[in-house]
Backbone and ligand atoms as CSV (ligand in chain L), in Angstrom:
chain,resi,resn,atom,element,x,y,z
A,1,MET,N,N,13.094,0.293,-10.702
A,1,MET,CA,C,11.797,0.734,-10.067
A,1,MET,C,C,11.385,-0.288,-8.813
A,2,ASP,N,N,10.973,0.303,-7.685
A,2,ASP,CA,C,10.585,-0.514,-6.672
A,2,ASP,C,C,9.262,-0.952,-6.905
A,3,ALA,N,N,8.858,-2.111,-6.280
A,3,ALA,CA,C,7.555,-2.780,-6.446
A,3,ALA,C,C,6.461,-2.044,-6.052
A,4,ALA,N,N,6.572,-0.958,-4.988
A,4,ALA,CA,C,5.403,-0.153,-4.472
A,4,ALA,C,C,5.099,0.925,-5.534
A,5,LYS,N,N,6.214,1.500,-6.154
A,5,LYS,CA,C,6.086,2.421,-7.175
A,5,LYS,C,C,5.332,1.911,-8.491
A,6,ILE,N,N,5.716,0.572,-8.883
A,6,ILE,CA,C,5.166,-0.150,-10.160
A,6,ILE,C,C,3.861,-0.386,-9.628
A,7,ARG,N,N,3.464,-0.688,-8.593
A,7,ARG,CA,C,1.968,-1.059,-8.180
A,7,ARG,C,C,1.253,0.323,-8.200
A,8,GLN,N,N,1.830,1.341,-7.845
A,8,GLN,CA,C,1.106,2.813,-7.911
A,8,GLN,C,C,0.636,2.876,-9.385
A,9,CYS,N,N,1.612,2.884,-10.298
A,9,CYS,CA,C,1.447,2.994,-11.698
A,9,CYS,C,C,0.268,2.263,-12.196
A,10,GLU,N,N,0.498,0.907,-11.849
A,10,GLU,CA,C,-0.580,-0.078,-12.228
A,10,GLU,C,C,-1.877,0.262,-11.870
A,11,GLU,N,N,-2.023,0.890,-10.622
A,11,GLU,CA,C,-3.350,1.138,-10.285
A,11,GLU,C,C,-4.013,2.447,-10.883
A,12,LYS,N,N,-2.966,3.398,-11.167
A,12,LYS,CA,C,-3.298,4.537,-12.310
A,12,LYS,C,C,-3.791,4.032,-13.644
A,13,LEU,N,N,-3.040,3.174,-13.896
A,13,LEU,CA,C,-3.396,2.572,-15.408
A,13,LEU,C,C,-4.832,1.807,-15.342
A,14,LEU,N,N,-5.088,1.146,-14.431
A,14,LEU,CA,C,-6.411,0.425,-14.063
A,14,LEU,C,C,-7.497,1.481,-14.119
A,15,ARG,N,N,-7.253,2.382,-13.289
A,15,ARG,CA,C,-8.306,3.677,-13.251
A,15,ARG,C,C,-8.561,4.095,-14.711
A,16,ARG,N,N,-7.562,4.575,-15.417
A,16,ARG,CA,C,-7.539,5.222,-16.581
A,16,ARG,C,C,-8.286,4.268,-17.496
A,17,LYS,N,N,-7.977,3.009,-17.444
A,17,LYS,CA,C,-8.711,2.075,-18.447
A,17,LYS,C,C,-10.000,1.979,-18.113
A,18,ASP,N,N,-10.565,1.972,-16.991
A,18,ASP,CA,C,-11.973,2.113,-16.645
A,18,ASP,C,C,-12.678,3.172,-17.129
A,19,GLN,N,N,-12.042,4.398,-16.888
A,19,GLN,CA,C,-12.544,5.609,-17.423
A,19,GLN,C,C,-12.630,5.581,-19.109
A,20,ILE,N,N,-11.691,5.207,-19.702
A,20,ILE,CA,C,-11.660,5.090,-21.167
A,20,ILE,C,C,-12.870,4.297,-21.672
A,21,ARG,N,N,-12.890,3.066,-20.962
A,21,ARG,CA,C,-13.924,1.960,-21.344
A,21,ARG,C,C,-15.348,2.674,-21.228
A,22,ALA,N,N,-15.589,3.321,-20.109
A,22,ALA,CA,C,-16.920,4.212,-19.662
A,22,ALA,C,C,-17.179,5.166,-20.844
A,23,VAL,N,N,-16.015,5.971,-21.239
A,23,VAL,CA,C,-16.194,7.061,-22.119
A,23,VAL,C,C,-16.627,6.331,-23.596
A,24,LEU,N,N,-15.875,5.362,-23.783
A,24,LEU,CA,C,-16.107,4.599,-25.220
A,24,LEU,C,C,-17.523,4.070,-25.259
A,25,ALA,N,N,-17.976,3.542,-24.173
A,25,ALA,CA,C,-19.354,2.830,-24.153
A,25,ALA,C,C,-20.501,3.950,-24.250
A,26,ARG,N,N,-20.135,5.151,-23.689
A,26,ARG,CA,C,-20.896,6.263,-23.907
A,26,ARG,C,C,-20.863,6.890,-25.418
A,27,ILE,N,N,-19.779,7.036,-25.900
A,27,ILE,CA,C,-19.651,7.507,-27.379
A,27,ILE,C,C,-20.433,6.486,-28.202
A,28,GLU,N,N,-20.325,5.124,-27.931
A,28,GLU,CA,C,-20.915,4.284,-28.882
A,28,GLU,C,C,-22.548,4.220,-28.822
A,29,LYS,N,N,-23.017,4.381,-27.573
A,29,LYS,CA,C,-24.329,4.477,-27.400
A,29,LYS,C,C,-24.889,5.717,-28.131
A,30,GLU,N,N,-24.234,6.996,-27.759
A,30,GLU,CA,C,-24.702,8.145,-28.509
A,30,GLU,C,C,-24.694,8.011,-29.799
A,31,THR,N,N,-23.674,7.593,-30.485
A,31,THR,CA,C,-23.447,7.405,-31.846
A,31,THR,C,C,-24.761,6.514,-32.441
A,32,ARG,N,N,-24.909,5.509,-31.712
A,32,ARG,CA,C,-25.941,4.367,-32.255
A,32,ARG,C,C,-27.404,5.279,-32.180
A,33,GLU,N,N,-27.643,6.148,-31.234
A,33,GLU,CA,C,-28.769,6.891,-31.110
A,33,GLU,C,C,-28.912,7.863,-32.068
A,34,LEU,N,N,-27.756,8.613,-32.460
A,34,LEU,CA,C,-27.780,9.500,-33.495
A,34,LEU,C,C,-28.081,8.788,-35.011
A,35,THR,N,N,-27.436,7.673,-35.248
A,35,THR,CA,C,-27.691,7.101,-36.308
A,35,THR,C,C,-29.019,6.413,-36.574
A,36,GLU,N,N,-29.616,5.938,-35.256
A,36,GLU,CA,C,-30.881,5.430,-35.339
A,36,GLU,C,C,-32.086,6.403,-35.690
A,37,GLU,N,N,-31.801,7.535,-35.453
A,37,GLU,CA,C,-32.973,8.600,-35.651
A,37,GLU,C,C,-33.225,8.811,-37.014
A,38,ARG,N,N,-34.271,8.426,-37.755
A,38,ARG,CA,C,-34.542,8.361,-39.104
A,38,ARG,C,C,-35.239,9.556,-39.488
A,39,ALA,N,N,-36.121,9.999,-38.627
A,39,ALA,CA,C,-37.046,11.282,-39.014
A,39,ALA,C,C,-36.273,12.693,-39.127
A,40,LEU,N,N,-35.381,12.724,-39.910
A,40,LEU,CA,C,-34.500,13.922,-39.859
A,40,LEU,C,C,-34.519,14.533,-41.507
A,41,ASP,N,N,-34.528,15.833,-41.498
A,41,ASP,CA,C,-34.133,16.570,-42.725
A,41,ASP,C,C,-32.809,16.296,-43.228
A,42,TRP,N,N,-32.698,16.637,-44.509
A,42,TRP,CA,C,-31.236,16.545,-45.012
A,42,TRP,C,C,-30.146,17.238,-44.199
A,43,LEU,N,N,-30.495,18.487,-43.695
A,43,LEU,CA,C,-29.538,19.335,-43.117
A,43,LEU,C,C,-29.168,18.632,-41.585
A,44,ASP,N,N,-30.129,18.069,-41.028
A,44,ASP,CA,C,-29.790,17.498,-39.947
A,44,ASP,C,C,-29.012,16.210,-40.191
A,45,GLN,N,N,-29.454,15.603,-41.113
A,45,GLN,CA,C,-28.612,14.258,-41.433
A,45,GLN,C,C,-27.125,14.597,-41.841
A,46,ALA,N,N,-26.798,15.683,-42.545
A,46,ALA,CA,C,-25.470,16.024,-42.781
A,46,ALA,C,C,-24.781,16.364,-41.546
A,47,ARG,N,N,-25.458,17.111,-40.740
A,47,ARG,CA,C,-24.769,17.428,-39.398
A,47,ARG,C,C,-24.484,16.137,-38.591
A,48,ASP,N,N,-25.505,15.344,-38.672
A,48,ASP,CA,C,-25.175,13.965,-37.879
A,48,ASP,C,C,-24.061,13.153,-38.502
A,49,VAL,N,N,-23.938,13.216,-39.713
A,49,VAL,CA,C,-22.636,12.425,-40.377
A,49,VAL,C,C,-21.301,12.956,-39.838
A,50,SER,N,N,-21.433,14.301,-39.856
A,50,SER,CA,C,-20.008,14.783,-39.513
A,50,SER,C,C,-19.819,14.557,-38.130
A,51,GLU,N,N,-21.057,14.534,-37.130
A,51,GLU,CA,C,-20.958,14.284,-35.923
A,51,GLU,C,C,-20.387,12.780,-35.575
A,52,VAL,N,N,-21.005,11.944,-36.320
A,52,VAL,CA,C,-20.638,10.527,-36.255
A,52,VAL,C,C,-19.040,10.387,-36.542
A,53,ARG,N,N,-18.729,11.099,-37.658
A,53,ARG,CA,C,-17.170,11.168,-38.016
A,53,ARG,C,C,-16.418,11.519,-36.837
A,54,LEU,N,N,-16.727,12.495,-36.244
A,54,LEU,CA,C,-16.109,13.177,-35.030
A,54,LEU,C,C,-15.976,12.184,-33.993
A,55,ARG,N,N,-17.078,11.498,-33.667
A,55,ARG,CA,C,-17.150,10.496,-32.804
A,55,ARG,C,C,-16.162,9.343,-32.898
A,56,ASP,N,N,-16.074,9.011,-34.338
A,56,ASP,CA,C,-15.196,7.988,-34.583
A,56,ASP,C,C,-13.736,8.243,-34.424
A,57,HIS,N,N,-13.474,9.494,-34.746
A,57,HIS,CA,C,-12.121,10.097,-34.597
A,57,HIS,C,C,-11.806,10.101,-33.000
A,58,LEU,N,N,-12.774,10.459,-32.286
A,58,LEU,CA,C,-12.589,10.497,-30.753
A,58,LEU,C,C,-12.265,9.247,-30.241
A,59,SER,N,N,-13.265,8.285,-30.846
A,59,SER,CA,C,-12.990,6.899,-30.310
A,59,SER,C,C,-11.448,6.124,-30.561
A,60,GLU,N,N,-10.991,6.543,-31.831
A,60,GLU,CA,C,-9.801,5.994,-32.175
A,60,GLU,C,C,-8.740,6.584,-31.265
A,61,GLY,N,N,-8.708,7.881,-30.882
A,61,GLY,CA,C,-7.834,8.424,-30.008
A,61,GLY,C,C,-7.767,7.561,-28.682
A,62,TYR,N,N,-9.060,7.363,-28.161
A,62,TYR,CA,C,-9.058,6.561,-26.929
A,62,TYR,C,C,-8.790,5.014,-26.921
A,63,LEU,N,N,-9.054,4.569,-28.208
A,63,LEU,CA,C,-8.554,3.074,-28.283
A,63,LEU,C,C,-7.175,3.232,-28.481
A,64,ASP,N,N,-6.543,4.152,-29.036
A,64,ASP,CA,C,-5.055,4.213,-29.156
A,64,ASP,C,C,-4.325,4.120,-27.707
A,65,GLU,N,N,-5.115,5.100,-26.955
A,65,GLU,CA,C,-4.497,5.118,-25.428
A,65,GLU,C,C,-4.673,3.849,-24.678
A,66,LEU,N,N,-5.899,3.223,-25.003
A,66,LEU,CA,C,-6.190,1.923,-24.359
A,66,LEU,C,C,-5.139,0.896,-24.613
A,67,GLU,N,N,-4.721,0.880,-25.886
A,67,GLU,CA,C,-3.721,0.005,-26.581
A,67,GLU,C,C,-2.311,0.200,-25.832
A,68,HIS,N,N,-1.964,1.626,-25.538
A,68,HIS,CA,C,-0.721,1.811,-24.975
A,68,HIS,C,C,-0.761,1.385,-23.441
A,69,ILE,N,N,-2.127,1.383,-22.805
A,69,ILE,CA,C,-2.211,0.904,-21.354
A,69,ILE,C,C,-2.026,-0.606,-21.491
A,70,GLN,N,N,-2.499,-1.239,-22.396
A,70,GLN,CA,C,-2.420,-2.630,-22.462
A,70,GLN,C,C,-1.011,-3.117,-22.601
A,71,MET,N,N,-0.263,-2.489,-23.402
A,71,MET,CA,C,1.343,-2.541,-23.493
A,71,MET,C,C,1.975,-2.353,-22.293
A,72,ALA,N,N,1.525,-1.377,-21.456
A,72,ALA,CA,C,2.276,-0.999,-20.287
A,72,ALA,C,C,1.974,-2.201,-19.318
A,73,PHE,N,N,0.743,-2.862,-19.146
A,73,PHE,CA,C,0.387,-3.944,-18.384
A,73,PHE,C,C,1.385,-5.208,-18.671
A,74,ARG,N,N,1.484,-5.192,-19.981
A,74,ARG,CA,C,2.569,-6.323,-20.557
A,74,ARG,C,C,3.753,-6.206,-20.041
A,75,ARG,N,N,4.318,-4.998,-20.120
A,75,ARG,CA,C,5.707,-4.544,-19.740
A,75,ARG,C,C,5.792,-5.064,-18.050
A,76,ILE,N,N,4.621,-4.551,-17.267
A,76,ILE,CA,C,4.709,-4.796,-15.963
A,76,ILE,C,C,4.746,-6.209,-15.612
A,77,LEU,N,N,4.049,-7.020,-16.295
A,77,LEU,CA,C,4.172,-8.511,-16.085
A,77,LEU,C,C,5.469,-9.054,-16.573
A,78,ALA,N,N,6.105,-8.551,-17.627
A,78,ALA,CA,C,7.308,-9.057,-18.296
A,78,ALA,C,C,8.571,-8.441,-17.329
A,79,GLY,N,N,8.143,-7.584,-16.447
A,79,GLY,CA,C,9.283,-6.948,-15.670
A,79,GLY,C,C,10.001,-5.814,-16.250
A,80,GLY,N,N,9.755,-5.386,-17.509
A,80,GLY,CA,C,10.256,-4.160,-18.205
A,80,GLY,C,C,9.927,-2.901,-18.075
A,81,TYR,N,N,8.713,-2.844,-17.007
A,81,TYR,CA,C,8.106,-1.515,-16.874
A,81,TYR,C,C,8.997,-0.527,-16.271
A,82,GLY,N,N,8.903,0.591,-16.630
A,82,GLY,CA,C,9.645,1.773,-16.103
A,82,GLY,C,C,10.922,2.085,-16.925
A,83,PHE,N,N,11.227,1.209,-17.802
A,83,PHE,CA,C,12.375,1.335,-18.598
A,83,PHE,C,C,12.143,1.772,-20.210
A,84,CYS,N,N,12.887,2.636,-20.517
A,84,CYS,CA,C,12.628,3.292,-22.125
A,84,CYS,C,C,12.928,1.954,-23.040
A,85,THR,N,N,11.734,1.655,-23.929
A,85,THR,CA,C,11.936,0.686,-24.834
A,85,THR,C,C,12.893,1.085,-26.054
A,86,ALA,N,N,13.318,2.231,-25.849
A,86,ALA,CA,C,14.260,2.589,-27.108
A,86,ALA,C,C,15.740,2.619,-26.743
A,87,CYS,N,N,16.050,3.249,-25.540
A,87,CYS,CA,C,17.380,3.152,-25.056
A,87,CYS,C,C,17.579,2.329,-23.855
A,88,HIS,N,N,16.463,1.852,-23.264
A,88,HIS,CA,C,16.433,0.799,-22.201
A,88,HIS,C,C,17.042,1.495,-20.760
A,89,GLU,N,N,17.124,2.710,-20.834
A,89,GLU,CA,C,17.517,3.459,-19.591
A,89,GLU,C,C,16.138,3.762,-18.789
A,90,PRO,N,N,16.253,3.855,-17.428
A,90,PRO,CA,C,15.174,3.944,-16.684
A,90,PRO,C,C,14.426,5.325,-17.130
A,91,ILE,N,N,12.973,5.244,-17.103
A,91,ILE,CA,C,12.210,6.440,-17.453
A,91,ILE,C,C,12.132,7.315,-16.204
A,92,GLU,N,N,12.202,8.586,-16.316
A,92,GLU,CA,C,12.178,9.611,-15.292
A,92,GLU,C,C,10.887,9.271,-14.427
A,93,ALA,N,N,11.112,9.233,-13.102
A,93,ALA,CA,C,9.859,9.091,-12.273
A,93,ALA,C,C,8.646,10.053,-12.392
A,94,ARG,N,N,9.099,11.156,-12.654
A,94,ARG,CA,C,8.117,12.414,-12.858
A,94,ARG,C,C,7.277,11.993,-13.956
A,95,ARG,N,N,7.910,11.730,-14.905
A,95,ARG,CA,C,7.333,11.363,-16.257
A,95,ARG,C,C,6.433,10.174,-16.249
A,96,LEU,N,N,6.772,9.121,-15.471
A,96,LEU,CA,C,5.914,8.015,-15.332
A,96,LEU,C,C,4.671,8.328,-14.350
A,97,GLU,N,N,4.931,9.278,-13.567
A,97,GLU,CA,C,3.779,9.783,-12.673
A,97,GLU,C,C,2.669,10.457,-13.480
A,98,LEU,N,N,3.137,11.357,-14.511
A,98,LEU,CA,C,2.196,12.036,-15.191
A,98,LEU,C,C,1.797,11.109,-16.493
A,99,PHE,N,N,2.543,10.234,-16.980
A,99,PHE,CA,C,2.123,9.402,-18.178
A,99,PHE,C,C,2.541,7.950,-17.860
A,100,PRO,N,N,1.879,7.352,-16.859
A,100,PRO,CA,C,2.068,5.931,-16.502
A,100,PRO,C,C,2.094,4.769,-17.630
A,101,ALA,N,N,1.520,5.106,-18.837
A,101,ALA,CA,C,1.486,4.173,-19.971
A,101,ALA,C,C,2.572,4.441,-20.864
A,102,THR,N,N,3.445,5.443,-20.635
A,102,THR,CA,C,4.742,5.775,-21.539
A,102,THR,C,C,5.639,4.703,-21.785
A,103,GLU,N,N,6.149,4.538,-22.845
A,103,GLU,CA,C,7.214,3.573,-23.007
A,103,GLU,C,C,8.533,4.184,-23.258
A,104,PHE,N,N,8.685,5.432,-23.365
A,104,PHE,CA,C,9.820,6.111,-23.834
A,104,PHE,C,C,10.421,7.155,-22.724
A,105,CYS,N,N,11.646,7.253,-22.546
A,105,CYS,CA,C,12.070,8.236,-21.728
A,105,CYS,C,C,11.681,9.718,-22.365
A,106,SER,N,N,12.011,10.729,-21.740
A,106,SER,CA,C,11.683,11.935,-22.364
A,106,SER,C,C,12.513,12.378,-23.526
A,107,GLY,N,N,13.804,12.019,-23.385
A,107,GLY,CA,C,14.908,12.134,-24.454
A,107,GLY,C,C,14.320,11.417,-25.750
A,108,CYS,N,N,14.098,10.063,-25.555
A,108,CYS,CA,C,13.759,9.310,-26.754
A,108,CYS,C,C,12.222,9.903,-27.248
A,109,GLN,N,N,11.353,10.367,-26.469
A,109,GLN,CA,C,10.248,10.792,-26.778
A,109,GLN,C,C,10.281,12.116,-27.834
A,110,ALA,N,N,11.230,12.979,-27.207
A,110,ALA,CA,C,11.510,14.160,-28.091
A,110,ALA,C,C,12.091,13.809,-29.338
A,111,THR,N,N,13.042,12.897,-29.455
A,111,THR,CA,C,13.557,12.553,-30.745
A,111,THR,C,C,12.654,11.999,-31.557
A,112,ARG,N,N,11.714,11.065,-31.077
A,112,ARG,CA,C,10.560,10.488,-31.941
A,112,ARG,C,C,9.682,11.788,-32.463
A,113,GLU,N,N,9.227,12.628,-31.641
A,113,GLU,CA,C,8.483,13.679,-31.954
A,113,GLU,C,C,9.006,14.545,-33.056
A,114,ALA,N,N,10.375,14.770,-32.965
A,114,ALA,CA,C,11.146,15.566,-33.862
A,114,ALA,C,C,11.146,14.993,-35.220
A,115,LEU,N,N,11.384,13.542,-35.160
A,115,LEU,CA,C,11.440,12.816,-36.346
A,115,LEU,C,C,10.035,12.820,-37.045
A,116,ALA,N,N,8.995,12.459,-36.318
A,116,ALA,CA,C,7.602,12.753,-36.907
A,116,ALA,C,C,7.235,13.965,-37.517
A,117,ARG,N,N,7.704,14.984,-37.004
A,117,ARG,CA,C,7.595,16.283,-37.534
A,117,ARG,C,C,8.372,16.507,-38.837
A,118,ALA,N,N,9.328,16.039,-38.910
A,118,ALA,CA,C,10.557,15.967,-40.048
A,118,ALA,C,C,9.890,15.302,-41.129
A,119,ARG,N,N,8.967,14.420,-40.860
A,119,ARG,CA,C,8.545,13.539,-42.021
A,119,ARG,C,C,7.627,14.276,-43.139
L,1,ZN,ZN,ZN,15.110,6.430,-24.057
């Protein structure tokens, strides 16, 4: 992968990281507001509990993505970015464009998904 391409992916990753940070901050703020409101009847409270859980679940997904982005930055620094961490072949350019944080080529990704489904 040439340096310009890597630089493009890095910029995409940085933008996505900022986006996720902003969303997480908003989720955290809204969750805090929800749990801080005390003058609620039991029905409202029950609804709020499930909403807080939903928000936790949402945050988890974003945190997971953030972790993948951090790992991609580490691969950029280490010089292994753009290569599949499973088979060490170059990852398809189109795939990196769509998923700059990906660590697998589409073949290895498909294999892993099939294995996960078979479990
Ligand atoms: Zn692979």
